[in-house]
N, C-alpha and C positions, 0 to 999 in steps of 0.2 A: 076802515079799520075794521078787517072780522075778525071773530075769534070771540070767547065766553071769555068774562070777567070775571072774577073770584067776588064774593062780597066783603073782605078782609083788606080789601087794599083796589092797588091797581097794577097788582102783576097777573096775567095774564093766564087764566088755566092751560091754553094752549093758542100759536098768535100762528097765524098763516100771511105773511103780507111781508112787506117792508115796513122799517122805524126811516122817518124821515124827522129829525131833529135839525133844528134851521137855529143858527144864533147869527144875528142883524149886530154887526161889528159899527159904532161909530167913528165919525173922523177923528176921534181926542183920544177914543180909548185905547189905552195899554193892550198890547197883544195879550200878556198876561190874566186879565180880567176877563178878557173873550176867550180865552179855555176853560176858566176857572166856570164861565158860566155854560160852555157847552158841554162842559163835564156833568156838571148838576142835569143838565138837561137829560143828557144822554142816560145818568142813572135814573132818574124820572122817570124815561120811558120806559124802563127797561131791560136795555137795551144788554150790559153789562152779563145779569144774570141768564139771560136767556142764551146765548155765544156759552156759558158756561156750559150750560145743560145741554146743547148739542155737540159742544164740542166730540163726544163719544157717543157712540152708538147706546143705546138703553135697550135691554130684551124688554120684555113685559115685566121679567116676575122682580125688575129695578126699579119700572115704573110704580110700579104697587106699592115697591118698600117707598120709595121715595115720595107716594102721596099718602100712604099711612104715618110717614113722618114727620110732613107736615104739617098733618092733622095732628099728631098729638103736641108737636110745639104749638100750636096754633090755641089749641085748649089748652094747656099749661101755661101760657099768656093770659089765656081768658080766667083762669083759676087765679091766677096771681093779681089780676086787676078788681078783680070782686073780693078779695081777699083784703087787698090796698083800702077798698072803698071803706071798707070795718070800720075801720079806726076810726 
């Protein structure tokens, strides 16, 4: 898989390639549980956020705004975690 990964999780900063998510279904496994496992694997691979992000064209200004908003959200979460550890 090519691309650069962020330090704050599994979400790629950019990804050029394909996602290969595979779930092996057992003989006596119900279809519902296989679908549930597949959906979980797709979410962990980051397919859904990537599809939503690529749904519309992003101008360079929109890309900067999105990255800035993500940075502020990361900082906010880190600040809250640091405050919670103080108690």
